[in-house]
N, C-alpha and C positions, 0 to 999 in steps of 0.2 A: 354801283349799287351791290350790298352785300348779299350773301347766299340767302339768309333769314328773310331780308326785305323781298327777294324774288319770290320765295316760297309763300309768303303772305299774299303777294299780288296775284299768284297763280290759285291761291284758294279762292280770293275775291271773285276772280275771273269765273273759277268754277260755280260756285254760288249763285252769281248774277245768271249765269247762262241757264242753271236749272230753274231758277225762280220765274224766268222769262218762258221758259218751256211750258211751266204749269200754268202760267196766268194765261198765255196763248190757247191753251188747251180748253181752259174755262171759257173763255170769252168766245171762242169758235165753236163750243158745243152747242146743239139744239136744245132749248129751254122752252117750257110752257108757264105761261104767264098764270095760268090757273093752279099750278102745283108749285108748292113751296115747300123747304125742307122740314117745316113744321108739320106738314101733312103726311109725311111719310117719306120723303125723299125721292128724288129722280136718279136716273142712271149717271147724268152728268156729275151730279152732287156727289154721288158714290165712287166714281172714277176719279174726281178732283180729290177726294179725302184719300183715295188710295195712293195718288200722286204725291200727296202732301207726306203721307208715311214714307213712301220710298225715298222721297227729299230728305227726309229728316235723317233715314238710316243711312243713306249715301254721305249726306254732310258729317255725321257723326264719325263714320270710317275715315272720310277724308281728313276729320280732324285729328283721329287718332294716329293715322298715318304721317300726318304733318308733324304732330309731336314728336312721334319716334324718330323721325329724320331730323327735326330739329335738334333732339338731345344727342342723337349720334354726331349730327354736324358740330355741336358745341364742343364736344369730347373730342373729336378729331381737330377742331381749332385749337384746342387747349394743348393737344399732344405736341401739335405743329408748332405753337408759341414756345412750348417749352424746349423743343429741338432747336428752333430757330436761335432762341436764347443762349443755349449750350454751344451751337456753332459759333454764334458770336463770341462768346467768351474764349472759345478755342483760337477764334481768328486773331482776337486781341493779344492772346497768350503768344501766340506764332509770330505776330508782329512785333511785339516786345523782344523775343528770343531774337529774331531776325536783326532787329535793332541793335541789340547787344552784341551779337555775334559781329556783324559790321563795324561797330565801334572798336571791338577788340581787336578785329584784323587790320584796323586802320594804322596800328602802330607796327612799326618795322620788326621790334622784337616780338611781337605776337605772330606776326607773318611768318618769321623764320621758324619759330617753335611749332606752329602749324604743320609748316612744310616738312621739319624734321620727324613730327610725329607721323604723319603719311608715310616718310620714307622709311620710318622703323616698321611699320606695319608691312610695308611691301618686302623688306629684307627677310621679315618673318615667313610670309607667305611663300616666298622663293625658296625657303630652305638654307639659306645662308647662315652661318653661325658667326656671332660678333667676336672680335679679337683673333678670327681666325680665316674668314672670308672677306671681312670687311672691318674698316676701322671707323670711329666717329670722333670728329673734333680733333684729330690729329695734326699738330703743330708742324709747320715745314721748318726748313733751316732759317728762312727769311722772316719767320712769326707768323706767316699767313696761315689761316686754319679753315680748310674746306669742311663743310659739312659732313663728308663721308668719304672715304678711299676703298675703292673696290680692290681686292687682292685677287690676282689669277695666277695660275699655273706659271712656273718659270721664272717667279719673282717678278711678275709684271702688275702695273696698278694702274687704275682708272679715277682721277678726282672726280668728285661730285659737288654741285653747289644746290642748295634748295631754298635759297633767300630771294624768292620772286616778288617783285612789285605786285600790288592788288589794288592800290587806291583807285585808279581810274577805272579797272574793271568794275569794282564794288559800285562806283557811282553809276555805270552804264546800267547794271541790273536793276537798278532803282526807277529807271525810266521806259518808256515805250520802245520796243525793239523797232518800231517802224518811224520813230521820230528823229529828227536831225540831230538832236541831243545826244540820243544814242549812238549815232556814228562818230559823233566828235569825241564822246568819251572812249569809244573804242580805238580812234585813232591815239588818243593820248594814252591809252594802253599799249598799244604796238610801239609807240615812242619809247615808252618805259622800259619795254623789253629790250628794245635795241640799245637802251643806253646802259641797261645791266649787262648785256653781252659785251658791251665795249668796255666795261669795267672788269668783267671776267677776262677779257683779253689782256688788259692791263695787269691784272694779278697774276696771269700766267701761272697757274696751278701746275699743270702739267709739265711746264718748261722747268720748273723747279726740281721734278723728279726725274732721275736719270734712266729708272726703269718704268715710267710711263708709256702708254701707246700712243701719246702725242697729242691727246684731245682731252677735252673737259666735258662733263654732262651738266647742262643746267635742267634741274627737275621743277616742273609745273606741276602742281598738285591736283589740278582740275584740267579735265580734257578740254573744256570750254576756255580757258585761258589761252591755250594754242589757236583753236579754231577760230576763236573771236578776233584775234591779232590778225591771223592768217586771211580773213575775210577782207581788211583794210590795207593788209600791206602783205602781199602774197610771196615777196621775194625775202621776207624775213627768214624763213628756214634756212634757205640757201645761202644767203649771205652770212648767217651765223656759223654754217658750217664753214665757209670760206676762211673764219677766222679760228676754227678748230674748237668751236663751242657748239655742242649738239643738243638740241632743245628735246627734251623727252617728257611725255607724259605717264600717268600711272600704267596705262596699258604698254606702252614700248618700253619702259624701265623695267617692268616685270619681267617681259621677254628677254630682255638684256640681263637681268640677274639671273633667271633660269638657266640661261645659256652658260653664264659664268659658274654657277654651281654645278652644272652638267659636266662643264670642263674639268672641274676637280674632281669629279667621280672616274672620269676618263684619264685623268693623270695619276690618279691613286692606282687604277687598274695597270697603266702601264710600268708605275713602279713596282707594283706587285710581280708583274711578269719578267721586269729585269732582274728582280731579287731571285726569283726562281731559276732563271737561266744561269746567274752568277753562282748560285749554290749547285746546279748541275755540273756546271764548269769544273767547280772546286772538287766535287765528288769525282769527276773522271780524273782529274789530276791526281788524286790521293789513290784512287784504284790503280791507275798506271804504276805509281810509286810501289803499292803492295805488291803487284804482279811482277816488277822487276826485283824486288826482295825476294819473292818466292822463286822465281827463276834462278837466281843467285845460290838459293838454298838448295835447290835440286841439282846444280851444276855441282856444288861442293860435296854434297851426298853423292853423287856418282864418283867424284874424284876419292872420296874418302874409301868407298867400297872397292874402287879399283886399285888402290893403294894397299888395303888390307889384304886384298886376293892376292896380290904381287907377293907381299910380305909372307902369307902362308905359304905360298909357293916356293918361294924361297928358304922358308925354314923346312919345308919336307924334302925339297929336292936338294939343297945344298947343305944346310946345317945340321940337321937331324942325322943324316947318315954318319957325318963325322962325329955327331955326339955319340951315336951308338958304338962306334969304334973305341971312344975313349971311355964311356961308361956301360960296357955291354951288360954287366949286372943290373943296372938300372935304368929300364926303358922309359923313355918320355912319352907322355901321353901324346897321341895322334889329334892335331887341330883340324878344325874343319872349315871348309869354304862357307861364306855367307852367301847363301843363294835368296834370301829373301830378307831383307831388313824391316824392322818395325819403325814406322815414322810417326813423331808427335800428332795427334789430330787437333782440329780447331775446337777452342772451347766457346768463343764467342757465339751467341745465338744469329747474328747476321751472317756468318760466314756459313753455317748449317754444319749439321753433323753427319759423319761418314754413314752409308748404308751397310747393315751386316751382310 
């Protein structure tokens, strides 16, 4: 039953109840056969007329209220119908987009491209720089081409693969999670992951790199890809690690990439500190050489002053007396001892200027 039909039924019941009350009051009221409405009316007839007037007013009020309620209800129903039609359109569009996405991801090439796009976003979020902190599609000596190679300090690397199988998982998402078909599809998804791990073990990316850390990362672009597989195959993660293949999701890979980026910062800080230490050691050696030269200069100056003073003393004590005897008429000027020698000062501002 619609809302309008319910309101009409309610109005009919109200009218019937009021009419019954008026008729009952009229029949039960005391009347006199000698008095008629034509002769002037009676109290019963007057009361009946008043009840009829009140009934008419109440019916009019009820009709007006019902009309307003009906109009409001019709407007609400119209708005609700428009909203439902709009939601239905959005649902159809969402279903079409989901179907297109499912069809696109069914191809191996599309799945690989999607995984590479997700991988690139994680590299950007982690702050790593392309061609510096990581390489993409770098060919190895055997011709194998991992999706990415993470560079680490010390010339270490980690190969990474992002071509994860999605077919069985996409089929599982299209059925009821409580159904047996869903469990069957998830088991197929876990088997596909196992087979891909075996394929990566056969390719042996990390074994072809002498500077690798000894393992390969398998990137799953959705958290549910790993959790769904582990629900039906709990040993998958451990057995893959035993083959040196580590399954990572966006969350765990982001933590790994941030750690790698931070290790580059620490390595740069260590390089700067080592360079500062090397410069300090070189400066110390040069200062030691300069001090040695200054000590030699000071020693040579002392020897020069000593020899000069000895020469002057010899001239005054032994040579000049003899010379005066020979040339008594032409006295020779008396030489003076050097008590204070003037030494050249440093001109370089690094070495400072002497105070006056």
